N, C-alpha and C positions, 0 to 999 in steps of 0.2 A: 742698508739697498735690496731696492728693487728694480728687475726687470721687467720693463712694460710689456704684455703679453705672453706674460710664463706666470700657469694657475701654479699653484698650492703643489708642494708633495703629496702632500695627506687626502689630497681631493682626487691626486688622480691614481695611485694607489686603490684606493676604495671604491671609484670606476673602472680602473682594473680588476680588480676584486668581483667585482659583483660581474663583467661580462665574461670572465673565467669558469664563474658558479656556475651560470646560467648554459653556460655553451657542453660542463661536464652533467650539467641533470638533463642536457637537449639527448645524451647520448646515451643515459639512462631509460627514461620513458619514454614507450614506446611511440610512434610518430604516426600511427595509420588511424583513422577514424576511429573515435570513442563512438560515435552513433552503430546501432545494428546493420547489417544490410536489410532484413528481415523488415517488413514495414508491420510497428505494431502501434493500435492507436492506444495501447493501454501506456505505453514506455511514455512519461509524461515530461522524463527527465532527456526525452530525444532534442537536438536542437530545430528538426524538422517542428516541433509541433512550437517550442519556445522562440525559434526565430533570434536567435544569439551565436554572437560570434563561436567557433569553436575553442577546444582549448591552445592555448598558450602560453610558454614557457616565460618569452619575454613579455606577452599582455599580461601576466601573469605577478610576472617580478614588477613592471610599474602599476599595475591597481594595488598591490601589494602596500608599496612605499606608500601610494598616494594616501589610502585606505589609513595606511595606519600614520600619519601627520597631522590625519584631520579626525582621528576618534577619539581625540584626548577630553571633550568637551564631556563627552556619552560618559566616560571615565569618574569625570569629575562629578557630572552629576547622580555615580550613583556611589562616589565617598557622601556624597552629603547623603540620600539617601539610608544610606549604615551606619552615618553616624546619628541621624533622625530615629531610626526602629530601633536602637541599641543603647539608647538613652545615656549616649553620650555626654550630649548635655539637653539636662531634662527638660531645660528653659522650651526651648524649639519644640521639646516630642509634646506636652501642655499644651503650647498653642498650637502647634498642629492638631492636636486633639478637642481643643475646643472647635476648631473652624469644623473639623470631622463630624462634630455630632449640632456645628450648628445646619448642616449643609444635611445631615438626617434628619433634623425636625422642620426643615424646610426645604425640600427638592424642588422648589421649583428653581431654587436660586440655583443651580446648577447650569443653568442658561447660562450665567454671569459670569463662570467660573473663568472661561476662557481669557473674556475680555481681559478680568481681571487680573489672572496672570502675564500675559501681554505684558499690561501696563503697570504690574509691578516689577515684573523680573526682566523685561526687556526697556522697554519707554524710562519709568525711569532713571536704572541706573546710567543708560546710556546720557539720559542729559548729567545728571551729574558727571561721569568721566569727561565733558566739555565745560561744568561751570564746580569747576574744582575751588575747596577754601582757601586762603591765602597760606603760601608754606611757611610761612612764619607767625606765632599767633598773635606778637607783637605790634603786625600791621594790624590797621584797623580803618574801614572805610564807615563812609557813610551811608553809599549806598548797600544794598544783598546784592553779594556775589552771584543770585541762582536769577535776579533780574535783569542785569549786566549781561554786556556780549561777551562767547561766548572763549575765555583766556587758553582752554589747551585744542588741541586734534582730538578728531573723534576716535573710537576706541575702535578697531576694526581686529577681529577675531582671523590670526596667520596661522595656516597650517605648522606645525614643527619641522623646524631644520630639520636634516638626516645627519647622523653623529651627533645632535644635541641628546642633550638630558632628556629634556621631555619627550624626544623622539624612544630611547630609550624604554621610559617610564611606560608611554607608551603600550610597548611588546612588552613589559612585563607582565603592567594589566588584560592584555590582550588575550597571553599565556595563561593565566589563571581565571580568565573569564570562558574559555577554551574550555580549560577542565573543570569548573564548577558546572556549564552547561553538561559536558558527557558522564557527570558523575549525576546530573539531576535527570538525567537521559534514561543512564542505567535503571537508576531509582524508583523512574517513573515504570519504568518496563518491567523492570523485576515485582513491583506490587499488582498492578493492574494488569499482569499479562495474566498469571493464573484462573482469575475469575472470568474474564471472558475472552477469552481465544478458543472454545470449546477443547483444552486437551483434556479437560475434565469437563466431560456432557455433563453428569448429574449436578455439578458444584456450579458449573455457567447458566446450565438450564434454571438450578433457584433463586441466584442471584437476579437471571431476566426476569421471574414469574414476582420476585419483590419489586423489582423496581419497575413491572410497567402497572404492578398496583399502585403502587406507590406514585407517579404521576398522575396517575387518575384521581386518587385523593386529592395531592395539591392541585388539579388542574380544578377540584368544583370546592377546596378550600384554600384558593389563594385571594380570593376578595375581602375573605375573614382575617386572614394574617394579618398581625400589624408589623408590618415589614418595614418602619419606619423605625423603631423601637429592634426589630431582631437587626437591622445592621448598626442601629447604633451600638449595641452591646455584642454584636462581633466584632465589631471594627475597633472597640474598647478590649475585647479580650487574645485577639490578635498580637496589638500593640503591646498590653502590656506584657505577653511572655517575651519581649525582646527582652524586659527589664533583668539586668543577671538575678539579683534575687529573687523575682517571680522563677525562675528558669531552674533554678538548685532545688522549688518547692516543687516545684509542677514535674520536675525527675523524680523528686524520691513522692513522690505519688504516684507517680506510671507504674514506680518500681511495686511499690506495696497493694494501692487500689487498680487500678486501670489493667494492668497485662495478666493477674490473675482472674479478674473480670472475661476479658479477651478471652483466654483459652477457655472460658464453660462457654461461651455464647459460640466460639464454633467448634464445641464440643456439641452443644444442643443444635447448632443450624447443619450439624453431621449426621446425626439422631437422625434429624427430619430427613434431609434424604436421603440417606438410608432406608426409611420407614414411608414417603412419600412420593419420591421422585422415578420412577420406573421407565429405566432406560435398555428395559431384555425383549424386545419389541424385535419381532426377526425384521431382517434389512429386506431391502428394496431385491423383489424376484421378477425380474424379465425373460424375454424369449428372444433368442436369435436364432438366426436363419443361417444356410447356407447351401447352396445349390449346386448339384452332383453331374458334372458337368459329360457327355461323350460324344464320341464324333465319329462318324461310318467310316469303314477304314477302306481307303484307298478310294481311287474313282473316281467317277463324275458325275453330274448327272445333265441326260439330254432328251427333250421329247422328240416323238417319231412318230409319223403317221401308216407306219410301216403294219399293214393286215394280220403278222406273225402278232401282235401288240396288241391290237385293236387300234382304233381310230384317236388321233391324240393321245397320246400314251407319253407317259415319263417312266423313264428308262433309268437306273443305276446300273452302271456299266462294270462297278467292280467287286470283289467278293463281301455276299452278305456278311453281317457283321456287326457289332461295334466296340469300340476301344476306346476304355477310361481317358481323358484327357485329363480332368484337375476339379478341384474345389473351392467355387469363386461364390463370393460374395453376391453376385451379378447372376441371372438369371440368362441372359446370355440371348435374347427374345430377337427378331430379327429386326427390330425398329429402337434396340438400345443403341446409345450413339455412339459408344464405342467401337462397336462394331458396323453403325454405315459408317464409320470415321475410316475404315478397313486393320481397324487395329486390332491385338488377338486378346483373346481374355484373361484375364488377370488368376490369381490364387492359388492354391500349393496341391500339390500332387498326391499328397498323402494326406487321408483323415486328421491321422494324430496331430499334424502339424498346426491345425484349425486352432486357434488362440484366443482366449476371450477377449472381449474391449479390454482397454487399460480403466485399470480401476475396479475391475470384476474379476471372481471365480465363478466356474462350474456348479451349477448347483445340485446337478444329478451327474451320473457316469458315463451315461451311452446319448448317443443323441438317437430320435428317433425321428421315423418316414411319418410326413404330411402325404396323409393318405386322401385328403379331404384336397388332390389335385385341380380341379374346377374352381372351388374357391380362393385360390390366391387365382387362380391364373385369370379368373372372373371380377377377381379386386383387382389387381394389373392393367385391365383392360386389354391382357395381349390376344394381338391379337394373327392371323395366319400358321395356328398349332393343330395340332390334335392332341386332345386329350386320353390319359391310358385312365378306365375309371375303376380294371381291374387289373390284378395284377401288379406291375413292381411299379403302377401308376409314375409310368414317363410322360413328359408332356414333349411331341415331334415336333419340330418343325417341318410343316405342307409348301411345297412348291410345285406350284403351278404354272402353267407356259399360257398359250393367246389360248380365245375363247371357245371353249369344247374340248379344253384340254383336263386327262382327269389326272386327280391331285394325284402326289407322291409325297411320302414321306422325305424330307429334309436330309443336310448334312449335319445337323443337330440332334441333341437332344436332354433334356435334365430331367431332374426331379427336386423334392424341396425336403432337407433334412430341421429337425428342429430340435434344440437343447436347449432346457431352463439355465440362466444366471443370475446372480444374486453379488448384492454392493461389497466389499474386502471389507473387513472391521481393521480400525486402526485402532490401539488401545493408546492410548492418552496418558502424561504421570503431570502434574502440577504440584507445585511447594506451596501452601500458606502458609505462613508464619510461622517456620517451624514444622510444617504437619507435612507429612505426603501424602498424598490424594491421588488412589492409582486410577480413579473412574471406575473402577469394579465393584460390585457389595460385597459389602463383609469385608473389602482383605486391604488395611489399612496398618500403617505401620508409623510411630514414630522418630523424629529425628531427635 
């Protein structure tokens, strides 16, 4: 007895379990935006540049279920390729090799290959599905079944239903594919990274030189190479290596011949790098500057026409003398943008607190006073200042009133200090084929 309008208990339990899992994950996963607040143009994963939906657990769950229900055709194709290249059916593999050889010898037929695949693997199977042979061999017909009217509905590829055998089979294959991709990804990084990431600068430089020379040689020799025969032999070699018997012979040959030869080749490469690749050049050295700023001790500047001080004279009504202010990367001239905006100068109170730029280190122990004050003032086109040619090389602000008023030293003075910096050395370490290369000449060890 079935009641109309009621669903099966199994389906209700499945949906209830899915909703409960989604709610549980929503409590574990942070709900804030995954994109950084800072606008970083180099972040190619940001949704601002991709214009894609943000992270959502319900959307992710729905997309995964839809994806898993439709990915079966890819895994079927993958299974066919595995059977083809592992020689499980030698007749199929040999047929593929014959077709591959024909295309290598006649590469102009590659333009026909997509159309041939479409005809043989899409249209012909679809037509045969609509015109099947008689179900009973005893039934005979005077008319050909392929020429008559369609006797079967068209075949439509439908997604696998949830909780079905195909659905879980797709999940199994997806799980194994993720593991295969992770292993392949880690293997590629483990193999290529020590040679290419300049953790060992001598090794990566040698590889760069070899590849550059090889690129030039291939550029000149490419028109002379028999590419058809090269691709033919390479394809046959790769596919034959998939045969179990050939794999056993190849593994034995590798351990007896190729492995000792590769060890000798690495030793020769190491000796060549140690003798010809010189990476002991001095690091880049530059000069950094800092300005020592000093300010008048209190008081204010005003202009007077008093006979006691002369006509149109500028007078500072505070005590004479200067007080240290700070060490700043800015000269704090009169037209400095921060000074015009009414801000305070930025810097450190003591010389010892001045640090080199990030990635650099001090090349000498002390700061040096720049005695050519007029040069850096002229080079920066600093106006309204008085340059002290002798003595402590201070550069003073000049304050002037109306026309005819005598100039007077202003509120600020500064002088320039310089010091040399060099790039910090970072020693890298890379492991190549069981060999530790530290990047330092003459220092190496076997693992």
